[in-house]
C-alpha positions in Angstrom: -0.6 2.0 62.5 -1.6 2.2 62.5 -5.5 3.4 60.1 -5.1 1.5 62.4 -6.9 2.9 65.4 -10.2 3.5 63.7 -11.6 0.0 63.2 -13.1 -2.1 65.9 -11.7 -5.5 66.8 -15.0 -7.3 66.9 -17.5 -7.6 64.1 -20.4 -7.2 66.4 -19.4 -3.6 67.1 -17.9 -2.8 63.7 -21.0 -0.9 62.3 -21.0 1.5 65.3 -17.3 1.9 65.1 -17.4 2.8 61.5 -19.8 5.7 62.2 -17.6 6.9 65.0 -14.5 6.5 62.9 -15.3 9.6 60.7 -14.0 11.9 63.5 -10.5 10.4 63.4 -9.9 11.0 59.7 -8.9 14.6 60.6 -6.2 15.6 63.1 -7.3 17.1 66.4 -5.3 19.9 67.9 -2.9 18.9 70.7 0.2 20.1 72.3 3.7 19.1 71.3 5.6 16.1 72.6 8.0 16.9 75.5 10.5 14.7 77.3 8.9 13.4 80.5 10.3 15.0 83.7 10.2 11.7 85.5 12.5 8.9 84.4 10.2 6.2 85.6 6.5 5.5 86.0 4.8 3.6 88.8 1.8 1.5 87.8 0.1 2.2 91.1 0.8 6.0 91.2 -1.8 6.9 88.5 -5.2 5.6 87.4 -5.4 3.2 84.5 -5.2 4.7 81.0 -6.1 3.6 77.6 -3.4 1.7 75.7 -3.5 3.2 72.2 -0.4 1.9 70.4 2.5 -0.5 71.0 5.6 -1.8 69.2 8.1 -4.4 70.4 11.5 -5.0 68.8 12.1 -8.1 70.8 10.4 -10.4 73.2 11.3 -8.1 76.1 12.0 -4.6 74.7 9.3 -2.3 73.4 7.3 0.9 73.6 3.7 1.6 74.5 1.6 4.8 74.0 -1.1 5.2 76.7 -3.3 8.1 77.4 -6.8 9.5 77.3 -8.8 12.4 75.8 -6.6 15.1 77.3 -3.1 13.6 77.6 -0.9 10.7 76.4 2.6 9.5 77.1 5.2 7.1 75.6 6.5 4.4 77.8 9.5 2.0 77.4 10.2 -1.4 78.8 13.2 -3.7 78.6 11.9 -6.6 80.7 8.6 -7.5 79.0 6.5 -5.0 80.9 7.6 -5.7 84.5 8.8 -2.1 84.7 8.0 0.9 82.5 10.0 4.1 81.9 8.0 7.2 81.0 9.8 8.9 78.2 7.6 11.5 76.3 4.5 13.4 77.3 2.1 14.8 74.8 -1.5 15.8 74.2 -4.6 13.7 73.4 -4.1 10.2 72.1 -4.8 9.3 68.5 -2.7 12.0 66.8 0.8 10.6 67.0 2.7 7.6 65.6 6.1 6.0 66.4 8.4 3.5 64.7 11.4 1.8 66.2 14.0 0.1 64.0 15.9 -1.7 66.8 16.4 -1.5 70.5 17.9 2.0 70.3 16.8 3.9 67.3 13.3 5.2 66.6 11.2 8.2 65.5 7.9 9.7 66.9 5.7 11.9 64.7 3.3 14.4 66.1 1.2 17.3 64.8 1.0 19.8 67.7 0.1 23.4 68.2 3.5 24.4 66.9 3.0 22.4 63.8 4.1 18.9 62.8 7.3 17.7 64.5 9.5 14.6 64.5 11.2 13.3 67.7 14.3 11.1 67.1 16.3 8.9 69.4 19.4 6.8 69.0 19.7 5.6 72.7 16.3 3.9 73.3 14.6 7.1 74.3 17.0 8.4 76.9 17.6 11.5 74.8 15.4 13.0 72.0 16.1 15.4 69.1 13.2 17.5 67.9 12.9 18.4 64.2 10.2 20.5 62.6 8.3 18.9 59.6 6.8 20.4 56.5 4.2 17.7 56.2 1.1 17.7 58.5 -1.1 14.6 58.2 -2.7 11.6 59.9 -0.1 9.4 61.6 -0.8 6.4 59.4 0.3 8.4 56.4 3.9 8.8 57.7 6.4 6.0 57.1 10.1 5.8 58.1 12.1 2.9 56.6 15.0 3.7 58.9 16.3 6.6 60.9 17.1 8.6 57.7 14.6 7.7 55.0 11.0 8.8 55.4 7.8 9.7 53.4 4.7 11.6 54.2 1.3 11.9 52.4 -0.5 15.1 53.3 -4.1 15.7 52.3 -4.2 19.3 51.0 -8.0 19.8 51.3 -11.2 18.3 52.6 -13.4 17.0 49.8 -17.1 16.3 49.9 -18.0 12.8 51.1 -18.6 10.2 48.5 -21.3 7.5 48.6 -19.9 6.4 52.0 -18.3 8.4 54.8 -14.9 9.0 53.2 -14.4 11.4 50.2 -14.5 10.2 46.6 -11.5 12.4 45.8 -8.9 14.1 47.9 -6.0 16.4 46.9 -2.7 15.2 48.3 1.0 16.1 48.4 3.9 13.6 48.9 7.0 14.6 50.8 10.3 12.8 51.3 13.4 13.0 53.4 16.7 11.2 53.2 18.5 12.9 56.2 16.2 11.9 59.1 13.9 14.8 58.7 16.3 17.7 58.5 15.1 18.5 55.0 11.8 17.5 53.4 11.2 17.9 49.7 7.8 18.0 48.1 8.0 15.2 45.5 4.6 15.7 43.8 1.1 17.1 44.5 -2.3 16.9 42.9 -4.6 19.9 42.7 -7.6 21.4 41.0 -7.6 20.3 37.4 -4.7 17.9 38.1 -6.2 14.7 39.4 -2.9 12.8 39.1 0.7 13.8 39.6 3.6 11.5 38.8 1.0 8.8 38.3 -0.4 9.2 41.8 -4.1 9.9 41.7 -6.4 11.8 44.0 -9.2 9.2 43.9 -10.4 7.9 47.2 -8.9 8.7 50.6 -5.3 7.7 51.2 -5.1 5.4 54.2 -1.6 4.1 54.5 2.0 4.3 53.1 4.6 1.5 53.3 8.1 1.0 51.8 9.9 -2.2 51.3 13.3 -0.6 50.7 14.5 2.9 49.8 13.0 2.6 46.3 10.0 0.3 46.4 6.8 1.3 48.1 3.0 1.5 48.1 0.3 3.9 49.0 -3.2 2.5 49.8 -6.6 4.1 50.1 -10.2 3.7 51.1 -12.0 3.6 47.8 -15.7 4.3 47.0 -17.3 1.8 44.6 -16.5 -1.8 43.9 -12.7 -1.5 43.6 -9.7 -1.8 45.8 -6.7 0.3 44.7 -3.0 0.8 45.7 -0.3 2.9 44.0 3.2 1.5 43.6 6.6 3.1 43.1 10.1 1.7 42.3 12.0 5.0 42.3 11.4 6.3 45.9 8.2 8.1 45.0 9.0 10.1 41.9 6.7 8.0 39.8 3.7 5.8 40.7 1.5 3.2 38.9 -2.1 2.5 39.8 -2.7 -1.1 40.7 -6.2 -2.5 41.2 -6.2 -5.4 43.6 -7.9 -8.5 42.1 -11.5 -9.0 43.5 -12.6 -12.3 44.9 -14.7 -14.7 42.9 -18.1 -13.2 42.5 -17.0 -9.7 43.3 -16.6 -7.8 46.6 -20.1 -8.5 47.7 -20.9 -4.8 47.6 -20.3 -1.8 45.4 -20.3 0.8 48.2 -16.6 0.9 48.9 -13.6 -0.8 50.3 -11.4 -0.1 53.4 -7.7 -1.0 53.5 -5.5 -1.8 56.5 -1.8 -1.1 56.1 0.9 -3.8 55.9 2.9 -4.7 59.0 5.3 -2.1 60.3 8.3 -4.2 59.3 8.9 -7.1 57.0 10.0 -7.9 53.5 6.6 -8.8 52.0 3.6 -6.5 52.3 0.1 -7.9 52.9 -2.9 -5.7 52.6 -6.2 -6.4 54.3 -9.3 -5.2 52.3 -12.7 -4.9 53.8 -15.7 -4.4 51.6 -18.6 -2.3 52.9 -22.3 -3.0 52.6 -25.4 -1.1 53.9 -26.1 -1.5 57.6 -29.3 -1.4 59.6 -29.6 2.4 59.6 -28.6 5.6 57.8 -24.9 6.2 57.6 -24.3 2.7 59.2 -22.3 0.1 57.3 -21.3 -3.5 57.8 -18.6 -5.7 56.4 -19.5 -7.7 53.4 -16.2 -9.6 53.6 -12.6 -9.3 54.6 -9.7 -10.4 52.4 -5.9 -10.6 52.4 -3.8 -9.7 49.4 0.0 -10.5 49.5 2.6 -9.0 47.2 4.7 -11.4 45.1 7.3 -10.6 42.5 4.7 -10.9 39.7 2.0 -8.8 41.5 -0.7 -9.1 44.1 -2.1 -12.5 44.8 -5.8 -13.4 44.5 -7.6 -12.5 47.7 -8.0 -14.9 50.5 -11.2 -14.4 52.5 -10.6 -14.5 56.3 -13.0 -14.4 59.2 -14.4 -11.0 60.2 -12.2 -9.4 62.8 -8.9 -7.5 63.1 -6.3 -9.3 61.0 -2.6 -9.5 62.0 0.0 -10.9 59.6 2.7 -12.4 61.8 4.7 -13.8 59.0 4.3 -15.3 55.5 2.5 -18.4 56.9 1.2 -17.1 60.3 -2.0 -15.2 60.2 -4.3 -14.2 63.1 -7.8 -12.8 63.5 -9.0 -11.2 66.7 -12.7 -11.6 67.2 -12.9 -10.1 70.7 -13.8 -13.2 72.6 -11.3 -15.5 70.9 -8.2 -15.6 68.7 -8.0 -17.5 65.5 -4.7 -18.6 64.0 -3.7 -20.0 60.6 -0.3 -21.5 59.5 -1.3 -22.0 55.9 -2.1 -18.5 54.7 -5.7 -18.6 55.7 -6.7 -22.0 54.3 -7.5 -23.4 57.7 -8.1 -21.7 61.1 -7.6 -22.9 64.7 -9.0 -21.4 67.8 -6.2 -20.4 70.1 -6.3 -19.6 73.8 -9.1 -17.3 75.0 -8.1 -14.0 76.6 -7.8 -13.9 80.4 -11.1 -14.0 82.3 -13.0 -10.7 82.2 -11.1 -9.4 79.1 -11.6 -9.4 75.4 -8.7 -9.2 72.8 -8.6 -5.8 71.1 -5.4 -5.7 69.0 -2.6 -8.1 68.4 1.0 -7.6 67.2 3.6 -10.3 66.8 7.3 -9.8 67.3 8.3 -13.2 65.9 6.4 -16.5 65.4 6.3 -17.2 69.1 6.3 -13.8 70.9 3.4 -11.3 70.7 1.5 -8.7 72.5 -2.2 -7.9 72.7 -4.2 -5.0 74.0 -7.3 -6.0 76.0 -10.6 -4.4 76.7 -13.4 -5.2 79.1 -16.8 -6.0 77.6 -19.2 -3.1 78.2 -22.1 -2.7 75.8 -23.1 0.6 77.4 -19.7 2.2 76.6 -19.7 4.6 73.6 -16.4 3.2 72.3 -14.1 0.3 72.9 -11.1 1.2 75.1 -8.1 -1.1 75.6 -7.0 -0.8 79.2 -5.2 -4.1 79.5 -2.1 -5.8 78.2 -1.1 -9.4 77.7 1.8 -11.2 76.1 2.4 -14.7 74.6 5.5 -16.7 74.2 4.0 -19.6 72.3 2.3 -18.1 69.3 -0.9 -17.2 71.0 -1.7 -20.5 72.5 -1.4 -19.0 76.0 -1.5 -15.5 77.3 -0.2 -13.8 80.5 -1.5 -10.5 81.8 0.9 -7.6 82.0 0.3 -4.5 84.1 0.1 -1.6 81.6 1.9 1.7 82.2 -0.1 4.6 83.7 
């Protein structure tokens, strides 16, 4: 997830987006999620809103979070977006995350005015159970493997910025639940004079957490300097080992720092996208020196595969996609060769892409506007042939 919302889809606007991204590293206050009083939503009853997040569990069933600077809501569809049901209302967008494990079961995390909370459903969102949480953090640092097992990384202080816009060090605490959030235990924590706890270090800024099963998982980070780092565990988070991702031939192309995008929400093999930063045209402006994909294998992380600049989506072991705004590139051989797929519908640019299976996927769309201070996705499209053709879908509002 997400981390997920802070990087631009097109390389031409990435430098500006990186400057604006500083503000989303820290949670903004917003009110708690509440069940929507209306069981359905009419696309014509409300003005268009920004589509922030989406997750589909099949070609037709999924959830979309849409909202604006003052309010957001969670919507559900069972017919590929022909109809939307409004399920949860909340505060401003950008401070919540959701994960669904099948057509009925899912969790939604929010840090509201009453503190962090977890909303759970077992009937596709018809009913929700609210549970308080101990861990307050950015949404991309919460991960649920299933309805019971979850982990949360909470920064415990704001550190001075490093050579780039994220801190060189950041104190953290790791929490874990095995009963769906009823009880959270603090597994470990770093602190003053203790830069590592259980092998988990406080260097860099933690940017994602991902578990393959109830024991095996990784935590990634944005790292200053010429390194890319993840931490790995094989005992559910009690102990961690620091793993430095192998650099490309000739190095990262810059020694400023690296950014990491988290692996897909689901899947048996994690892949991490690493972007190296280089100085941009002005002060506190940065550009991409390169973008690379690392994939986990039983023996360790593979050597990096350089991919075109743009937002990368791993749709499976052999299906990779890169969104460049005006076009979509696809690879069926792990990035060795790329093919230009169908362009977005007229008047739109691709913003973000998620694949349900090799054929079915969804994309958020934006309208080109160079005068806009930020890119906003106000459109939706779906594909049934692996991105070769796209059909517009009326988003919820």
